[in-house]
C-alpha positions, 0 to 999 in steps of 0.5 A, a space after each residue: 531455536 528448532 521452530 518459530 514457538 521458542 522465538 517470543 521476540 523479533 529484532 528489528 533494523 534500527 534506522 540509524 546508529 547515534 542517537 541523533 539520527 535515531 531523533 531525526 528518524 523519530 520526528 520524520 516517521 511521527 510528521 509522516 502519519 500526522 500529515 496522512 491523518 490531516 490530509 484524509 480528514 480534509 478531504 472525508 471533512 469537504 466530502 461530509 460537507 459538500 451538500 452536492 450529490 459524491 459520484 461515486 469517485 468519493 466514495 473509493 476515496 474515503 475508502 482509499 484514505 482509511 486504508 492510508 491512514 492503515 498502512 502508515 498506522 501499522 508500521 509508524 508506531 512499533 519505529 517510533 518507537 524503536 528510536 525514541 527508547 534506541 531498542 529494536 524488540 517487538 513481541 512475536 505475536 506481534 510481529 505477526 499481528 503487524 505483518 497482517 494488517 499490513 499487508 490486507 491495508 496494502 493489498 486491499 489499497 492497491 484493489 480501490 486503486 483499480 477500481 478507483 482507474 476503472 472510475 476515471 474509465 468510464 466518466 472519461 470514456 463512459 460518460 453516458 453509462 456511468 450512473 448505470 455502471 457505477 450503480 451504488 449497488 455495485 459500488 459497494 459490491 466492488 468495495 467489499 469484494 476489495 476488502 474481503 479480498 486483502 482480508 483473505 490474503 492477508 490472512 494466507 500470507 501470515 499464517 503460512 509465512 508465521 507457520 514456516 520454523 524459523 531455525 536462521 534468528 530472530 534479527 528481522 533486516 528492517 524496520 517493521 515485519 516484511 514478508 522476505 525478511 522473515 522467509 530468510 529467517 526459515 531453513 526449511 524447504 516448506 518455505 515454498 509453500 510461501 513462494 507458490 501463493 506468493 506467485 498467484 499474488 503477483 499474478 492477479 497484482 499483475 493482471 491488475 495492473 494491466 486492467 490500470 495501465 488499459 484503462 489509463 492508455 483508453 482514458 489518454 486516447 480520448 484525452 488527446 481528442 480535446 480540443 481545449 488546449 486547457 482542458 488537455 492540461 487539467 486532464 493529464 495533470 489529474 491523471 498520469 500523478 494517478 498512474 505515477 505514483 501507481 508505477 511507483 507502489 507497484 515496481 518498487 514493491 515487485 522488485 522487495 519480494 522478487 529480488 533475487 537474493 545475491 543484489 538484496 541489501 538491507 540500506 537497499 531493503 530500506 529504502 525499496 520499503 519506504 516507496 512503497 509503503 511509506 511514499 504512495 499513502 503519504 501523497 495519495 491525499 495530496 493527489 486524490 484531493 487537489 487533481 479530483 478538485 480540478 476533474 
């Protein structure tokens, strides 16, 4: 196998070696997407049936619900099928498609979470300017920028990653096609192109995360001026889960992609991938639907 074109399929990492654990994994992975689908359907249905005017927040939550469902739907079906049938193969083309759509949904979701933090900041710190700063035209432009940027990042990373010669075999040490695991299969110095592209993505992501943290710092400072103790509790219980989930997503994904190879192991990689690719999309509908009613 001298280059990627000679590889017709990749072998994904199984969650378990015994048949009983494989079946348990199948039912677990079956339940998570169904829960995400149910939660996001409830959000979309309640928003559509509500006769009151919808603030921009609900427009962003609609997009987030679609992205959550997309993230889960990209990795879960193949993982379920492999556990049910006790198989590992995924075609080379399907692996590239899975990586593209996973990055597309994941990166776009992070940018939407950045937009939601800005929405929260304006709602709390500049309520009198909320209508002018977050009008319908501005919301559409921000949403289009998030979707477009996610598509561009996913296209560049996927094209660059799968243009590398994969000379280290075809066994991907992950339950889905992930960039760090695919780069391990490349023994060419040309992988530095992907590293350089990834550094740019990390810098942009770090800038967004700093913006998010700064927004929530300003929000918490404003909340501390609320005289009501009940107001304190409701406001903090609304925003702290958002910040906690964002922190979990950023920290685990950054560690998964930036950790040195010397501390890498299949079990650690598996835990990190679940924490940033499965947990946030599964929990986001619960946080968004319940807490925004209190807000």
